[in-house]
C-alpha positions as CSV (number, residue, x, y, z in Angstrom):
1,M,0.0,0.0,0.0
2,S,1.3,3.5,-0.9
3,S,2.1,5.9,1.9
4,P,0.0,9.1,2.3
5,A,3.0,11.1,1.0
6,V,3.2,9.1,-2.2
7,G,-0.6,9.4,-2.6
8,R,-0.4,13.2,-2.3
9,M,2.4,13.3,-4.8
10,T,0.7,11.2,-7.4
11,Q,-2.6,13.1,-7.0
12,R,-0.8,16.4,-7.6
13,R,0.1,15.0,-11.1
14,V,-3.6,14.8,-12.0
15,R,-4.8,18.0,-10.3
16,G,-6.9,20.0,-12.8
17,K,-7.0,17.0,-15.2
18,R,-9.8,14.7,-16.2
19,L,-10.0,11.0,-16.9
20,I,-12.8,9.5,-19.1
21,L,-13.0,5.7,-18.8
22,A,-14.2,3.6,-21.8
23,Y,-15.7,0.2,-21.0
24,H,-17.4,-2.1,-23.6
25,G,-19.0,-5.3,-22.6
26,I,-19.7,-6.9,-19.1
27,I,-19.8,-10.6,-18.7
28,P,-22.5,-11.6,-16.2
29,E,-21.6,-13.9,-13.3
30,G,-21.6,-17.5,-14.4
31,E,-21.2,-16.8,-18.1
32,A,-18.2,-17.8,-20.2
33,P,-16.2,-15.4,-22.3
34,A,-17.3,-14.9,-25.9
35,G,-16.8,-12.6,-28.8
36,E,-13.6,-10.6,-28.8
37,T,-12.8,-11.3,-25.2
38,A,-10.4,-8.5,-24.6
39,V,-13.2,-5.9,-24.7
40,F,-15.3,-7.7,-22.1
41,V,-14.9,-7.3,-18.3
42,A,-16.2,-9.8,-15.9
43,Q,-19.1,-8.5,-13.7
44,R,-17.1,-9.2,-10.5
45,D,-14.1,-7.3,-11.8
46,F,-16.3,-4.4,-12.9
47,A,-17.9,-4.3,-9.5
48,M,-14.4,-4.1,-7.9
49,H,-13.5,-1.3,-10.3
50,L,-16.7,0.6,-9.2
51,D,-15.9,0.1,-5.5
52,L,-12.5,1.6,-6.1
53,L,-13.9,4.6,-8.1
54,A,-16.6,5.2,-5.5
55,A,-14.0,5.3,-2.7
56,E,-11.2,7.2,-4.4
57,A,-12.6,9.3,-7.2
58,D,-15.0,12.1,-7.9
59,V,-17.2,10.3,-10.5
60,A,-19.0,12.9,-12.5
61,P,-21.6,12.7,-15.3
62,L,-19.9,13.0,-18.7
63,D,-21.6,16.4,-19.5
64,R,-20.3,17.8,-16.2
65,I,-16.8,16.3,-16.3
66,D,-15.1,19.7,-16.7
67,E,-16.8,21.3,-13.7
68,H,-14.9,21.8,-10.4
69,G,-15.0,18.7,-8.3
70,D,-14.5,17.7,-4.7
71,G,-10.7,17.6,-4.8
72,R,-10.4,13.9,-5.6
73,P,-9.4,12.7,-9.1
74,R,-12.3,13.6,-11.4
75,V,-13.5,10.8,-13.6
76,A,-16.4,9.9,-16.0
77,I,-17.5,6.4,-16.9
78,T,-18.6,5.5,-20.4
79,F,-19.6,2.4,-22.3
80,D,-19.3,1.9,-26.1
81,D,-21.6,-0.3,-28.2
82,A,-24.5,-0.7,-25.8
83,Y,-23.8,-4.4,-25.3
84,S,-26.6,-6.1,-23.4
85,G,-24.4,-7.1,-20.5
86,A,-23.3,-3.5,-20.0
87,V,-26.8,-2.1,-20.3
88,N,-28.2,-4.7,-17.8
89,E,-25.6,-6.1,-15.4
90,G,-23.3,-3.1,-15.8
91,V,-26.0,-0.5,-15.1
92,R,-27.3,-2.5,-12.1
93,E,-23.8,-2.4,-10.6
94,L,-23.6,1.4,-11.2
95,A,-27.1,1.9,-9.7
96,K,-26.1,0.0,-6.5
97,R,-23.4,2.6,-5.9
98,A,-25.4,5.6,-7.3
99,L,-22.6,6.2,-9.9
100,P,-23.4,8.0,-13.2
101,A,-22.4,6.7,-16.7
102,T,-23.0,7.3,-20.4
103,I,-23.8,4.5,-22.8
104,F,-22.8,5.2,-26.4
105,V,-25.4,3.8,-28.8
106,A,-25.4,3.0,-32.5
107,P,-29.2,3.0,-33.1
108,G,-28.9,1.0,-36.3
109,R,-27.2,-1.8,-34.4
110,L,-29.6,-2.4,-31.5
111,N,-31.9,-5.3,-30.8
112,G,-29.6,-8.3,-30.6
113,H,-27.1,-7.3,-33.2
114,V,-23.8,-9.2,-33.2
115,F,-20.9,-6.9,-34.1
116,W,-18.7,-8.1,-36.9
117,W,-15.5,-8.2,-34.7
118,D,-17.2,-10.5,-32.2
119,A,-18.6,-12.7,-35.0
120,L,-15.1,-13.1,-36.5
121,S,-13.2,-13.5,-33.2
122,H,-14.6,-16.9,-32.0
123,G,-13.8,-16.3,-28.4
124,S,-10.1,-15.3,-28.9
125,E,-8.7,-12.4,-27.0
126,A,-8.3,-10.2,-30.1
127,L,-9.2,-10.3,-33.8
128,E,-6.3,-11.0,-36.2
129,E,-4.7,-7.6,-37.0
130,T,-4.7,-8.1,-40.7
131,V,-8.4,-8.8,-40.7
132,R,-9.1,-5.9,-38.5
133,H,-7.1,-3.5,-40.6
134,H,-8.8,-4.5,-43.8
135,A,-12.2,-4.3,-42.2
136,L,-11.6,-0.9,-40.8
137,H,-9.7,0.9,-43.5
138,E,-10.8,-0.8,-46.7
139,L,-14.3,-1.7,-45.8
140,A,-15.0,1.3,-43.5
141,G,-15.9,-0.9,-40.6
142,A,-19.3,-1.4,-42.2
143,D,-21.0,-4.5,-40.9
144,E,-22.6,-5.7,-44.1
145,R,-19.4,-5.1,-46.1
146,V,-17.2,-6.9,-43.6
147,R,-19.5,-9.9,-43.5
148,A,-19.7,-10.1,-47.3
149,W,-15.9,-9.9,-47.6
150,A,-15.5,-12.6,-44.9
151,A,-17.8,-14.9,-46.8
152,S,-15.9,-14.3,-50.0
153,E,-12.7,-15.2,-48.2
154,A,-14.2,-18.2,-46.5
155,L,-13.5,-16.8,-43.1
156,P,-15.6,-18.4,-40.4
157,V,-18.2,-16.1,-39.0
158,S,-20.5,-17.1,-36.1
159,D,-23.4,-15.2,-34.6
160,A,-23.9,-17.8,-31.9
161,L,-23.1,-15.5,-29.1
162,P,-24.7,-15.3,-25.6
163,A,-27.2,-12.4,-25.0
164,Y,-24.7,-10.3,-23.0
165,A,-22.4,-10.1,-26.1
166,R,-25.1,-8.8,-28.3
167,A,-26.4,-5.3,-28.6
168,A,-29.1,-4.4,-26.1
169,T,-32.8,-4.1,-27.2
170,H,-34.6,-0.8,-27.2
171,A,-36.6,-2.0,-24.1
172,E,-33.4,-2.9,-22.2
173,L,-31.9,0.5,-23.0
174,A,-35.0,2.3,-21.9
175,A,-35.0,0.3,-18.6
176,A,-31.4,1.3,-18.0
177,L,-32.1,4.9,-18.5
178,A,-34.8,4.8,-15.8
179,F,-31.9,4.8,-13.3
180,P,-30.7,8.2,-12.1
181,G,-27.4,9.3,-13.6
182,I,-27.5,6.9,-16.6
183,T,-27.5,8.7,-20.0
184,V,-26.9,7.9,-23.6
185,G,-24.8,9.4,-26.3
186,S,-24.3,8.8,-30.0
187,H,-22.0,6.1,-31.4
188,T,-23.1,7.2,-34.9
189,W,-26.0,5.5,-36.7
190,S,-24.4,2.3,-37.9
191,H,-20.9,2.2,-36.4
192,R,-18.9,2.9,-39.5
193,N,-15.3,4.3,-39.5
194,L,-16.1,8.0,-40.0
195,A,-12.5,8.7,-41.0
196,T,-13.0,6.7,-44.2
197,L,-16.3,8.3,-45.2
198,G,-17.2,11.2,-47.4
199,V,-18.6,14.4,-45.7
200,S,-22.3,13.6,-46.6
201,D,-22.1,10.1,-45.1
202,V,-20.4,11.5,-41.9
203,V,-23.1,14.1,-41.5
204,A,-25.8,11.5,-41.9
205,E,-24.2,9.1,-39.5
206,V,-23.8,11.7,-36.7
207,R,-27.1,13.6,-37.4
208,D,-29.4,10.7,-37.6
209,S,-28.2,9.0,-34.4
210,R,-28.4,12.3,-32.4
211,E,-31.9,13.0,-33.6
212,W,-33.1,9.4,-32.9
213,L,-31.7,9.4,-29.4
214,H,-33.3,12.7,-28.5
215,A,-36.6,11.6,-30.0
216,E,-36.6,8.3,-28.1
217,F,-35.0,9.3,-24.8
218,G,-35.4,13.1,-24.4
219,D,-33.1,14.7,-21.9
220,K,-31.4,11.4,-21.1
221,A,-29.7,11.8,-24.5
222,L,-26.5,13.9,-24.3
223,D,-25.0,15.8,-27.2
224,W,-21.8,13.8,-27.0
225,L,-20.4,11.4,-29.6
226,A,-17.9,8.5,-29.3
227,Y,-16.1,7.8,-32.5
228,P,-16.5,4.2,-33.7
229,Y,-13.3,2.3,-33.3
230,G,-11.9,5.6,-31.8
231,L,-11.0,6.8,-35.4
232,D,-11.5,10.4,-36.5
233,S,-10.0,13.2,-38.5
234,S,-10.1,17.0,-38.6
235,E,-12.8,16.9,-41.3
236,V,-14.9,14.6,-39.0
237,H,-14.4,17.0,-36.1
238,S,-15.8,19.8,-38.2
239,A,-18.8,17.7,-39.2
240,V,-19.5,16.7,-35.6
241,A,-19.3,20.3,-34.4
242,E,-21.6,21.5,-37.1
243,A,-24.1,18.7,-36.1
244,S,-24.5,20.5,-32.7
245,Y,-22.5,18.1,-30.5
246,A,-20.9,19.4,-27.4
247,G,-18.0,17.0,-27.5
248,A,-16.6,13.8,-29.0
249,L,-14.4,11.0,-27.6
250,R,-11.6,8.9,-29.0
251,I,-10.3,5.6,-27.7
252,G,-6.8,6.0,-26.4
253,G,-5.1,8.3,-23.9
254,G,-5.7,9.1,-20.3
255,W,-5.5,12.1,-18.0
256,H,-5.8,15.4,-19.8
257,R,-6.5,19.0,-19.2
258,P,-9.7,20.0,-21.0
259,N,-8.2,23.2,-22.4
260,D,-5.2,21.3,-23.8
261,V,-7.3,19.2,-26.2
262,S,-10.1,19.8,-28.8
263,P,-13.6,19.2,-27.4
264,F,-14.0,17.0,-30.4
265,A,-10.9,14.9,-29.8
266,R,-11.2,14.1,-26.1
267,P,-9.0,11.1,-25.1
268,R,-10.3,8.1,-23.1
269,F,-8.6,5.3,-21.2
270,S,-9.9,2.1,-22.7
271,I,-10.5,-0.7,-20.1
272,G,-10.2,-4.3,-21.2
273,S,-10.3,-7.7,-19.6
274,R,-6.8,-7.7,-18.2
275,L,-6.9,-4.5,-16.2
276,S,-6.6,-5.3,-12.5
277,V,-7.9,-3.1,-9.6
278,A,-4.3,-2.3,-8.8
279,G,-3.7,-1.2,-12.4
280,L,-6.8,1.0,-12.3
281,R,-5.7,2.5,-9.0
282,A,-2.3,3.4,-10.4
283,R,-3.9,5.3,-13.2
284,L,-6.5,6.9,-11.0
285,N,-4.0,8.3,-8.6
286,G,-1.6,9.5,-11.3
287,A,1.1,6.9,-10.9
288,R,0.5,6.2,-14.6
289,L,-1.0,9.0,-16.7
290,A,-1.7,7.0,-19.9
């Protein structure tokens, strides 16, 4: 255990900075890992993360992350992809501790959708890099195009995934949003790689998702966007700003000062299956800033 002096020293390193956490899927107790397992965190581990955050951090709603806090490290919790396990078990763990979080939703991929990376991973920790690169940069991360290419290459694809590894239903999402502090943000309409699209397609992806979320969920919908796959460009930033978003999030990075980054390129620390409580504490207290 660190001494109080060490704790004070490390917390000085994060004073005035913000940390936005990016989770993806949550594996319910008793379920086996599935899909691309590196992006799923066991429910028990997630609960331990939340206990640490509740004890040692000032956990803020995403749309208030830049306000002054209580002096502790100021953190926001987010989820990408609206996996059913996150929307159900994950939100229940948050609600037990009265912690806020934002779920980033691709409305065109709700209601039991299996994401292409999970269908191609077959329970391995990570998808083969050559497959991922081709899917993201040549096929724009578009689900239908990736699946068609995989079929043409005789790559095995399986949608036989447990419910927690599929996208939540509209009803599950609505039930999660009934809890105080739980909000939704846009993950574009169909989870394509915006950095590969023309301007008109980018505008449609970010506009349609924002409008749908506001229509369905009212003031529970925040004007924040998470870039699919964490990929963006200066042209995408401009389109997102013009679509009336307040901010947008990448994947990658850690502690940052809000005034040192573009509001449309905010970094997040991505949390995967291997991050221990000790590892999270090290980042939370500033011993590791990335």
